[in-house]
py3Dmol code that shows the C-alpha trace and the ligand (Angstrom):
import py3Dmol

protein = """\
ATOM      1  CA  UNK A   1     -81.293 132.043-108.454  1.00  0.00           C
ATOM      2  CA  UNK A   2     -82.188 135.329-106.809  1.00  0.00           C
ATOM      3  CA  UNK A   3     -80.310 138.441-105.719  1.00  0.00           C
ATOM      4  CA  UNK A   4     -81.379 140.517-102.746  1.00  0.00           C
ATOM      5  CA  UNK A   5     -79.997 143.832-101.511  1.00  0.00           C
ATOM      6  CA  UNK A   6     -81.159 146.580 -99.164  1.00  0.00           C
ATOM      7  CA  UNK A   7     -80.458 150.306 -99.458  1.00  0.00           C
ATOM      8  CA  UNK A   8     -82.035 153.058 -97.373  1.00  0.00           C
ATOM      9  CA  UNK A   9     -84.847 150.837 -96.136  1.00  0.00           C
ATOM     10  CA  UNK A  10     -85.737 149.559 -99.609  1.00  0.00           C
ATOM     11  CA  UNK A  11     -84.985 145.942-100.508  1.00  0.00           C
ATOM     12  CA  UNK A  12     -84.637 144.845-104.115  1.00  0.00           C
ATOM     13  CA  UNK A  13     -85.269 141.192-104.933  1.00  0.00           C
ATOM     14  CA  UNK A  14     -84.212 140.125-108.419  1.00  0.00           C
ATOM     15  CA  UNK A  15     -85.160 136.743-109.851  1.00  0.00           C
ATOM     16  CA  UNK A  16     -81.930 135.788-111.559  1.00  0.00           C
ATOM     17  CA  UNK A  17     -82.305 133.022-114.113  1.00  0.00           C
ATOM     18  CA  UNK A  18     -82.175 135.044-117.328  1.00  0.00           C
ATOM     19  CA  UNK A  19     -81.269 132.097-119.590  1.00  0.00           C
ATOM     20  CA  UNK A  20     -84.749 130.673-118.795  1.00  0.00           C
ATOM     21  CA  UNK A  21     -86.412 134.109-118.746  1.00  0.00           C
ATOM     22  CA  UNK A  22     -86.480 133.887-114.929  1.00  0.00           C
ATOM     23  CA  UNK A  23     -88.988 131.008-114.997  1.00  0.00           C
ATOM     24  CA  UNK A  24     -90.029 129.880-111.529  1.00  0.00           C
ATOM     25  CA  UNK A  25     -88.902 126.366-110.768  1.00  0.00           C
ATOM     26  CA  UNK A  26     -89.485 124.827-107.342  1.00  0.00           C
ATOM     27  CA  UNK A  27     -86.021 125.854-106.133  1.00  0.00           C
ATOM     28  CA  UNK A  28     -86.599 129.508-107.109  1.00  0.00           C
ATOM     29  CA  UNK A  29     -90.014 129.466-105.403  1.00  0.00           C
ATOM     30  CA  UNK A  30     -88.337 128.156-102.242  1.00  0.00           C
ATOM     31  CA  UNK A  31     -85.594 130.781-102.148  1.00  0.00           C
ATOM     32  CA  UNK A  32     -88.141 133.519-102.863  1.00  0.00           C
ATOM     33  CA  UNK A  33     -90.224 132.298 -99.924  1.00  0.00           C
ATOM     34  CA  UNK A  34     -87.228 132.397 -97.566  1.00  0.00           C
ATOM     35  CA  UNK A  35     -86.132 135.786 -98.899  1.00  0.00           C
ATOM     36  CA  UNK A  36     -89.572 137.350 -98.373  1.00  0.00           C
ATOM     37  CA  UNK A  37     -89.839 135.814 -94.880  1.00  0.00           C
ATOM     38  CA  UNK A  38     -86.532 137.491 -93.976  1.00  0.00           C
ATOM     39  CA  UNK A  39     -87.684 140.822 -95.419  1.00  0.00           C
ATOM     40  CA  UNK A  40     -90.979 140.566 -93.497  1.00  0.00           C
ATOM     41  CA  UNK A  41     -89.060 140.046 -90.242  1.00  0.00           C
ATOM     42  CA  UNK A  42     -86.407 142.733 -90.835  1.00  0.00           C
ATOM     43  CA  UNK A  43     -87.606 145.991 -89.248  1.00  0.00           C
ATOM     44  CA  UNK A  44     -85.072 148.037 -91.219  1.00  0.00           C
ATOM     45  CA  UNK A  45     -86.822 147.062 -94.479  1.00  0.00           C
ATOM     46  CA  UNK A  46     -89.753 149.381 -95.187  1.00  0.00           C
ATOM     47  CA  UNK A  47     -90.527 148.553 -98.831  1.00  0.00           C
ATOM     48  CA  UNK A  48     -89.543 145.939-101.402  1.00  0.00           C
ATOM     49  CA  UNK A  49     -89.018 145.995-105.164  1.00  0.00           C
ATOM     50  CA  UNK A  50     -89.408 142.719-107.076  1.00  0.00           C
ATOM     51  CA  UNK A  51     -87.894 142.524-110.544  1.00  0.00           C
ATOM     52  CA  UNK A  52     -86.237 140.143-113.017  1.00  0.00           C
ATOM     53  CA  UNK A  53     -82.650 139.874-114.230  1.00  0.00           C
ATOM     54  CA  UNK A  54     -81.699 140.484-117.857  1.00  0.00           C
ATOM     55  CA  UNK A  55     -83.181 142.481-120.682  1.00  0.00           C
ATOM     56  CA  UNK A  56     -86.152 140.347-121.663  1.00  0.00           C
ATOM     57  CA  UNK A  57     -88.198 139.136-118.731  1.00  0.00           C
ATOM     58  CA  UNK A  58     -89.624 139.941-115.354  1.00  0.00           C
ATOM     59  CA  UNK A  59     -90.672 136.275-114.924  1.00  0.00           C
ATOM     60  CA  UNK A  60     -91.898 134.205-117.912  1.00  0.00           C
ATOM     61  CA  UNK A  61     -93.982 131.928-115.723  1.00  0.00           C
ATOM     62  CA  UNK A  62     -93.696 128.701-113.815  1.00  0.00           C
ATOM     63  CA  UNK A  63     -91.018 126.411-115.237  1.00  0.00           C
ATOM     64  CA  UNK A  64     -92.823 124.464-117.957  1.00  0.00           C
ATOM     65  CA  UNK A  65     -90.061 121.833-118.126  1.00  0.00           C
ATOM     66  CA  UNK A  66     -90.695 121.081-114.465  1.00  0.00           C
ATOM     67  CA  UNK A  67     -94.504 121.251-114.702  1.00  0.00           C
ATOM     68  CA  UNK A  68     -94.638 118.866-117.654  1.00  0.00           C
ATOM     69  CA  UNK A  69     -93.892 115.738-115.598  1.00  0.00           C
ATOM     70  CA  UNK A  70     -95.936 116.502-112.456  1.00  0.00           C
ATOM     71  CA  UNK A  71     -98.632 114.144-111.226  1.00  0.00           C
ATOM     72  CA  UNK A  72    -101.869 115.716-109.912  1.00  0.00           C
ATOM     73  CA  UNK A  73    -100.836 115.588-106.235  1.00  0.00           C
ATOM     74  CA  UNK A  74     -97.444 117.118-107.015  1.00  0.00           C
ATOM     75  CA  UNK A  75     -99.212 119.793-109.059  1.00  0.00           C
ATOM     76  CA  UNK A  76    -101.414 120.616-106.074  1.00  0.00           C
ATOM     77  CA  UNK A  77     -98.286 120.964-103.893  1.00  0.00           C
ATOM     78  CA  UNK A  78     -96.716 123.211-106.538  1.00  0.00           C
ATOM     79  CA  UNK A  79     -99.824 125.384-106.676  1.00  0.00           C
ATOM     80  CA  UNK A  80     -99.958 125.603-102.880  1.00  0.00           C
ATOM     81  CA  UNK A  81     -96.281 126.599-102.746  1.00  0.00           C
ATOM     82  CA  UNK A  82     -96.866 129.360-105.297  1.00  0.00           C
ATOM     83  CA  UNK A  83     -99.968 130.468-103.443  1.00  0.00           C
ATOM     84  CA  UNK A  84     -98.027 130.536-100.175  1.00  0.00           C
ATOM     85  CA  UNK A  85     -95.477 132.839-101.801  1.00  0.00           C
ATOM     86  CA  UNK A  86     -98.048 135.149-103.388  1.00  0.00           C
ATOM     87  CA  UNK A  87    -100.020 135.379-100.150  1.00  0.00           C
ATOM     88  CA  UNK A  88     -96.796 136.109 -98.238  1.00  0.00           C
ATOM     89  CA  UNK A  89     -96.022 138.957-100.648  1.00  0.00           C
ATOM     90  CA  UNK A  90     -99.577 140.274-100.365  1.00  0.00           C
ATOM     91  CA  UNK A  91     -99.584 140.180 -96.542  1.00  0.00           C
ATOM     92  CA  UNK A  92     -95.944 141.110 -95.971  1.00  0.00           C
ATOM     93  CA  UNK A  93     -96.926 144.133 -93.898  1.00  0.00           C
ATOM     94  CA  UNK A  94     -94.780 146.314 -96.177  1.00  0.00           C
ATOM     95  CA  UNK A  95     -95.463 147.487 -99.719  1.00  0.00           C
ATOM     96  CA  UNK A  96     -94.014 145.433-102.554  1.00  0.00           C
ATOM     97  CA  UNK A  97     -93.560 147.024-105.989  1.00  0.00           C
ATOM     98  CA  UNK A  98     -93.411 144.789-109.057  1.00  0.00           C
ATOM     99  CA  UNK A  99     -90.967 146.449-111.462  1.00  0.00           C
ATOM    100  CA  UNK A 100     -91.977 144.641-114.653  1.00  0.00           C
ATOM    101  CA  UNK A 101     -89.013 144.819-117.023  1.00  0.00           C
ATOM    102  CA  UNK A 102     -90.265 142.497-119.769  1.00  0.00           C
ATOM    103  CA  UNK A 103     -92.384 139.343-120.017  1.00  0.00           C
ATOM    104  CA  UNK A 104     -94.602 138.821-116.947  1.00  0.00           C
ATOM    105  CA  UNK A 105     -96.429 135.677-117.944  1.00  0.00           C
ATOM    106  CA  UNK A 106     -98.258 132.988-116.008  1.00  0.00           C
ATOM    107  CA  UNK A 107     -96.686 132.692-112.561  1.00  0.00           C
ATOM    108  CA  UNK A 108     -94.784 135.931-113.244  1.00  0.00           C
ATOM    109  CA  UNK A 109     -98.039 137.778-113.805  1.00  0.00           C
ATOM    110  CA  UNK A 110     -99.436 136.113-110.684  1.00  0.00           C
ATOM    111  CA  UNK A 111     -96.490 137.261-108.540  1.00  0.00           C
ATOM    112  CA  UNK A 112     -96.967 140.776-109.904  1.00  0.00           C
ATOM    113  CA  UNK A 113    -100.697 140.604-109.066  1.00  0.00           C
ATOM    114  CA  UNK A 114     -99.841 139.821-105.432  1.00  0.00           C
ATOM    115  CA  UNK A 115     -97.618 142.924-105.203  1.00  0.00           C
ATOM    116  CA  UNK A 116     -98.995 146.154-103.778  1.00  0.00           C
ATOM    117  CA  UNK A 117     -98.462 148.054-107.024  1.00  0.00           C
ATOM    118  CA  UNK A 118     -97.099 147.287-110.477  1.00  0.00           C
ATOM    119  CA  UNK A 119     -94.912 149.486-112.693  1.00  0.00           C
ATOM    120  CA  UNK A 120     -94.226 148.332-116.240  1.00  0.00           C
ATOM    121  CA  UNK A 121     -91.420 149.263-118.587  1.00  0.00           C
ATOM    122  CA  UNK A 122     -92.445 150.190-122.114  1.00  0.00           C
ATOM    123  CA  UNK A 123     -92.337 146.987-124.155  1.00  0.00           C
ATOM    124  CA  UNK A 124     -93.319 144.730-121.249  1.00  0.00           C
ATOM    125  CA  UNK A 125     -95.903 142.061-122.027  1.00  0.00           C
ATOM    126  CA  UNK A 126     -98.198 140.753-119.330  1.00  0.00           C
ATOM    127  CA  UNK A 127    -100.586 137.842-119.435  1.00  0.00           C
ATOM    128  CA  UNK A 128    -101.756 134.433-118.353  1.00  0.00           C
ATOM    129  CA  UNK A 129    -101.018 131.993-121.227  1.00  0.00           C
ATOM    130  CA  UNK A 130    -101.711 128.846-119.172  1.00  0.00           C
ATOM    131  CA  UNK A 131    -104.770 127.760-121.197  1.00  0.00           C
ATOM    132  CA  UNK A 132    -102.522 127.486-124.241  1.00  0.00           C
ATOM    133  CA  UNK A 133    -100.709 124.739-122.321  1.00  0.00           C
ATOM    134  CA  UNK A 134    -103.936 123.057-121.247  1.00  0.00           C
ATOM    135  CA  UNK A 135    -103.531 124.560-117.778  1.00  0.00           C
ATOM    136  CA  UNK A 136    -105.011 127.254-115.589  1.00  0.00           C
ATOM    137  CA  UNK A 137    -103.267 129.673-113.247  1.00  0.00           C
ATOM    138  CA  UNK A 138    -102.080 128.020-110.036  1.00  0.00           C
ATOM    139  CA  UNK A 139    -100.565 130.893-108.029  1.00  0.00           C
ATOM    140  CA  UNK A 140    -103.721 132.931-107.462  1.00  0.00           C
ATOM    141  CA  UNK A 141    -104.268 134.421-110.914  1.00  0.00           C
ATOM    142  CA  UNK A 142    -107.873 133.297-111.302  1.00  0.00           C
ATOM    143  CA  UNK A 143    -108.675 135.051-108.024  1.00  0.00           C
ATOM    144  CA  UNK A 144    -106.535 138.189-108.052  1.00  0.00           C
ATOM    145  CA  UNK A 145    -106.894 139.162-111.718  1.00  0.00           C
ATOM    146  CA  UNK A 146    -110.712 139.627-111.615  1.00  0.00           C
ATOM    147  CA  UNK A 147    -110.393 141.420-108.267  1.00  0.00           C
ATOM    148  CA  UNK A 148    -107.925 143.869-109.850  1.00  0.00           C
ATOM    149  CA  UNK A 149    -109.323 144.485-113.351  1.00  0.00           C
ATOM    150  CA  UNK A 150    -112.886 143.113-113.161  1.00  0.00           C
ATOM    151  CA  UNK A 151    -114.439 139.821-114.188  1.00  0.00           C
ATOM    152  CA  UNK A 152    -114.946 140.425-117.924  1.00  0.00           C
ATOM    153  CA  UNK A 153    -111.466 141.739-118.688  1.00  0.00           C
ATOM    154  CA  UNK A 154    -109.907 139.048-116.488  1.00  0.00           C
ATOM    155  CA  UNK A 155    -111.815 136.287-118.248  1.00  0.00           C
ATOM    156  CA  UNK A 156    -110.664 137.611-121.622  1.00  0.00           C
ATOM    157  CA  UNK A 157    -107.017 137.408-120.541  1.00  0.00           C
ATOM    158  CA  UNK A 158    -107.445 134.073-118.754  1.00  0.00           C
ATOM    159  CA  UNK A 159    -109.386 132.370-121.565  1.00  0.00           C
ATOM    160  CA  UNK A 160    -107.495 133.666-124.606  1.00  0.00           C
ATOM    161  CA  UNK A 161    -104.097 133.418-122.957  1.00  0.00           C
ATOM    162  CA  UNK A 162    -103.063 136.461-125.014  1.00  0.00           C
ATOM    163  CA  UNK A 163    -100.772 138.940-123.267  1.00  0.00           C
ATOM    164  CA  UNK A 164    -101.320 142.700-123.244  1.00  0.00           C
ATOM    165  CA  UNK A 165     -98.595 145.270-123.786  1.00  0.00           C
ATOM    166  CA  UNK A 166     -97.668 147.800-121.117  1.00  0.00           C
ATOM    167  CA  UNK A 167     -99.952 150.573-122.426  1.00  0.00           C
ATOM    168  CA  UNK A 168    -102.971 148.269-122.588  1.00  0.00           C
ATOM    169  CA  UNK A 169    -102.109 146.940-119.121  1.00  0.00           C
ATOM    170  CA  UNK A 170    -102.172 150.540-117.889  1.00  0.00           C
ATOM    171  CA  UNK A 171    -105.461 151.251-119.661  1.00  0.00           C
ATOM    172  CA  UNK A 172    -107.213 148.307-117.993  1.00  0.00           C
ATOM    173  CA  UNK A 173    -105.738 148.993-114.561  1.00  0.00           C
ATOM    174  CA  UNK A 174    -103.413 146.010-114.539  1.00  0.00           C
ATOM    175  CA  UNK A 175    -100.377 148.238-113.916  1.00  0.00           C
ATOM    176  CA  UNK A 176    -100.202 151.550-112.079  1.00  0.00           C
ATOM    177  CA  UNK A 177     -97.887 153.266-114.544  1.00  0.00           C
ATOM    178  CA  UNK A 178     -95.687 152.753-117.575  1.00  0.00           C
ATOM    179  CA  UNK A 179     -92.178 154.163-117.673  1.00  0.00           C
ATOM    180  CA  UNK A 180     -89.173 154.104-119.975  1.00  0.00           C
ATOM    181  CA  UNK A 181     -87.206 150.875-119.663  1.00  0.00           C
ATOM    182  CA  UNK A 182     -84.001 152.709-118.631  1.00  0.00           C
ATOM    183  CA  UNK A 183     -85.765 154.472-115.767  1.00  0.00           C
ATOM    184  CA  UNK A 184     -87.838 151.530-114.436  1.00  0.00           C
ATOM    185  CA  UNK A 185     -85.744 150.856-111.339  1.00  0.00           C
ATOM    186  CA  UNK A 186     -85.233 154.560-110.581  1.00  0.00           C
ATOM    187  CA  UNK A 187     -89.011 155.103-110.749  1.00  0.00           C
ATOM    188  CA  UNK A 188     -89.615 152.049-108.560  1.00  0.00           C
ATOM    189  CA  UNK A 189     -87.016 153.297-106.043  1.00  0.00           C
ATOM    190  CA  UNK A 190     -88.596 156.759-105.988  1.00  0.00           C
ATOM    191  CA  UNK A 191     -92.013 155.310-105.105  1.00  0.00           C
ATOM    192  CA  UNK A 192     -90.489 152.818-102.657  1.00  0.00           C
ATOM    193  CA  UNK A 193     -88.653 155.720-101.017  1.00  0.00           C
ATOM    194  CA  UNK A 194     -91.970 157.474-100.408  1.00  0.00           C
ATOM    195  CA  UNK A 195     -93.434 154.307 -98.884  1.00  0.00           C
ATOM    196  CA  UNK A 196     -90.269 153.883 -96.774  1.00  0.00           C
ATOM    197  CA  UNK A 197     -90.398 157.411 -95.388  1.00  0.00           C
ATOM    198  CA  UNK A 198     -93.997 157.068 -94.142  1.00  0.00           C
ATOM    199  CA  UNK A 199     -94.874 155.727 -90.692  1.00  0.00           C
ATOM    200  CA  UNK A 200     -94.227 151.969 -90.995  1.00  0.00           C
ATOM    201  CA  UNK A 201     -97.050 150.926 -88.671  1.00  0.00           C
ATOM    202  CA  UNK A 202     -99.491 153.202 -90.489  1.00  0.00           C
ATOM    203  CA  UNK A 203     -98.373 151.693 -93.791  1.00  0.00           C
ATOM    204  CA  UNK A 204     -98.899 148.197 -92.397  1.00  0.00           C
ATOM    205  CA  UNK A 205    -102.350 149.075 -91.051  1.00  0.00           C
ATOM    206  CA  UNK A 206    -103.380 150.618 -94.372  1.00  0.00           C
ATOM    207  CA  UNK A 207    -102.250 147.480 -96.204  1.00  0.00           C
ATOM    208  CA  UNK A 208    -104.150 145.292 -93.734  1.00  0.00           C
ATOM    209  CA  UNK A 209    -107.311 147.400 -93.941  1.00  0.00           C
ATOM    210  CA  UNK A 210    -107.401 147.153 -97.734  1.00  0.00           C
ATOM    211  CA  UNK A 211    -106.412 143.463 -97.855  1.00  0.00           C
ATOM    212  CA  UNK A 212    -108.961 142.287 -95.311  1.00  0.00           C
ATOM    213  CA  UNK A 213    -111.677 144.773 -96.248  1.00  0.00           C
ATOM    214  CA  UNK A 214    -111.910 143.804 -99.905  1.00  0.00           C
ATOM    215  CA  UNK A 215    -113.051 140.294 -98.981  1.00  0.00           C
ATOM    216  CA  UNK A 216    -115.641 141.422 -96.443  1.00  0.00           C
ATOM    217  CA  UNK A 217    -118.793 143.468 -96.404  1.00  0.00           C
ATOM    218  CA  UNK A 218    -118.502 147.255 -96.329  1.00  0.00           C
ATOM    219  CA  UNK A 219    -119.719 147.257 -92.707  1.00  0.00           C
ATOM    220  CA  UNK A 220    -117.043 144.755 -91.656  1.00  0.00           C
ATOM    221  CA  UNK A 221    -114.386 146.645 -93.579  1.00  0.00           C
ATOM    222  CA  UNK A 222    -115.381 149.911 -91.929  1.00  0.00           C
ATOM    223  CA  UNK A 223    -115.183 148.253 -88.507  1.00  0.00           C
ATOM    224  CA  UNK A 224    -111.642 147.046 -89.330  1.00  0.00           C
ATOM    225  CA  UNK A 225    -110.712 150.539 -90.460  1.00  0.00           C
ATOM    226  CA  UNK A 226    -111.984 152.121 -87.231  1.00  0.00           C
ATOM    227  CA  UNK A 227    -110.120 149.498 -85.187  1.00  0.00           C
ATOM    228  CA  UNK A 228    -106.830 150.119 -87.003  1.00  0.00           C
ATOM    229  CA  UNK A 229    -107.352 153.910 -86.961  1.00  0.00           C
ATOM    230  CA  UNK A 230    -107.659 153.624 -83.192  1.00  0.00           C
ATOM    231  CA  UNK A 231    -104.532 151.394 -83.043  1.00  0.00           C
ATOM    232  CA  UNK A 232    -102.545 154.212 -84.667  1.00  0.00           C
ATOM    233  CA  UNK A 233    -103.211 156.295 -81.568  1.00  0.00           C
ATOM    234  CA  UNK A 234    -101.331 153.723 -79.469  1.00  0.00           C
ATOM    235  CA  UNK A 235     -98.174 154.297 -81.519  1.00  0.00           C
ATOM    236  CA  UNK A 236     -95.303 156.709 -80.872  1.00  0.00           C
ATOM    237  CA  UNK A 237     -95.126 157.219 -84.622  1.00  0.00           C
ATOM    238  CA  UNK A 238     -98.579 158.809 -84.705  1.00  0.00           C
ATOM    239  CA  UNK A 239     -97.599 161.225 -81.889  1.00  0.00           C
ATOM    240  CA  UNK A 240     -94.324 161.945 -83.697  1.00  0.00           C
ATOM    241  CA  UNK A 241     -95.971 162.431 -87.097  1.00  0.00           C
ATOM    242  CA  UNK A 242     -98.610 164.854 -85.857  1.00  0.00           C
ATOM    243  CA  UNK A 243     -96.137 166.733 -83.600  1.00  0.00           C
ATOM    244  CA  UNK A 244     -93.647 167.046 -86.453  1.00  0.00           C
ATOM    245  CA  UNK A 245     -96.343 168.555 -88.678  1.00  0.00           C
ATOM    246  CA  UNK A 246     -97.333 171.082 -85.993  1.00  0.00           C
ATOM    247  CA  UNK A 247     -93.672 171.903 -85.271  1.00  0.00           C
ATOM    248  CA  UNK A 248     -92.956 172.269 -88.998  1.00  0.00           C
ATOM    249  CA  UNK A 249     -90.167 169.654 -89.043  1.00  0.00           C
ATOM    250  CA  UNK A 250     -89.747 166.290 -90.758  1.00  0.00           C
ATOM    251  CA  UNK A 251     -90.950 163.312 -88.668  1.00  0.00           C
ATOM    252  CA  UNK A 252     -88.586 160.667 -87.311  1.00  0.00           C
ATOM    253  CA  UNK A 253     -90.535 157.410 -87.374  1.00  0.00           C
ATOM    254  CA  UNK A 254     -89.225 154.416 -85.435  1.00  0.00           C
ATOM    255  CA  UNK A 255     -91.932 151.866 -86.140  1.00  0.00           C
ATOM    256  CA  UNK A 256     -93.146 151.950 -82.540  1.00  0.00           C
TER     257      UNK A 256
END
"""
ligand_1 = """\
48
COA
N -90.567 127.670 -118.344
C -89.409 127.081 -118.698
N -88.563 127.633 -119.590
C -88.910 128.798 -120.148
C -90.108 129.453 -119.824
C -90.954 128.850 -118.869
N -92.093 129.418 -118.478
N -90.181 130.588 -120.566
C -89.064 130.636 -121.298
N -88.297 129.551 -121.055
C -86.992 129.213 -121.641
C -87.122 128.689 -123.073
O -87.454 127.316 -123.080
C -85.739 128.977 -123.593
O -84.866 127.990 -123.088
P -83.744 127.324 -124.079
O -82.901 128.493 -124.521
O -83.015 126.372 -123.191
O -84.503 126.705 -125.206
C -85.379 130.287 -122.903
O -86.206 130.379 -121.750
C -85.605 131.507 -123.770
O -86.967 131.484 -124.190
P -87.413 131.558 -125.758
O -88.730 130.898 -125.869
O -86.311 131.061 -126.615
O -87.535 133.143 -125.930
P -88.470 133.907 -126.978
O -88.026 135.332 -126.927
O -88.467 133.215 -128.295
O -89.954 133.786 -126.386
C -91.626 133.871 -124.641
C -90.265 134.408 -125.156
C -91.820 134.435 -123.254
C -92.736 134.332 -125.581
C -91.567 132.307 -124.621
O -90.392 131.921 -123.927
C -92.739 131.683 -123.903
O -93.816 131.606 -124.456
N -92.527 131.219 -122.643
C -93.544 130.511 -121.886
C -94.525 131.470 -121.276
C -95.614 130.702 -120.557
O -96.391 129.967 -121.135
N -95.676 130.886 -119.223
C -96.678 130.271 -118.381
C -96.137 129.012 -117.816
S -97.380 128.163 -116.854
"""
view = py3Dmol.view(width=600, height=400)
view.addModel(protein, "pdb")
view.setStyle({"model": 0}, {"cartoon": {"style": "trace"}})
view.addModel(ligand_1, "xyz")
view.setStyle({"model": 1}, {"stick": {}})
view.zoomTo()
view.show()
């Protein structure tokens, strides 16, 4: 259902159900949750890449065959499970890169929205087609999409259900960059490598400052920033990073 591997501090998680375009059934959601919990708790992992198996899809959404028979209470549980996963990804304490290799629709788009950044391969198509099924997003899409691209553009995608191609996704700020399909994973690894070589506590604090600050007032966000800036000065990594700069050598961060 998924593959997970780690190399040089960068984990790659691949949703592996290509015959169903990597659609997220309950079992896949569960194994993704466990996999991301393990990655969160593994100090050797400094960054994560999330992608889909096969040529066609990143993730083509929640599994419609499974959704079709749900009763309202089961649907709520399904939504909460998806939201638990997306919130885990968003608050992992390490950057997660969505490497979008094809269709990222519905729940697939929502998982990508929870990632720290998104890179799309040329030809990828991204959108939230739920309304075409008489549904709305259940894994955070109605909340994260307007926060990322603004209310008007988000409503257009959410209410028409029409996907955008990679270039349009880039133009509206839905993805950070568009790359050739053959080089998608290399580009993702190059960025992940940069994240992985930075001070891990500083990276975590920066993620926390942005994540918490965006839902608070500017004053509260600034207070969080000052608090976390100060926390950096309790870390060996900050002493190491500044000393290494002054001594003109590369830093050796330990995450302490
Ligand atoms: N849930 C369950 N199965 C899905 C799926 C999903 N979200 N998306 C694709 N599949 C399955 C198809 O049913 C098909 O299975 P089958 O071969 O057993 O019939 C297989 O994956 C291949 O998909 P297919 O539709 O034949 O590929 P396509 O290239 O013609 O179309 C899409 C690709 C992505 C346009 C089309 O599959 C689609 O619209 N998927 C649903 C997207 C969606 O609405 N997602 C939001 C869900 S809430």
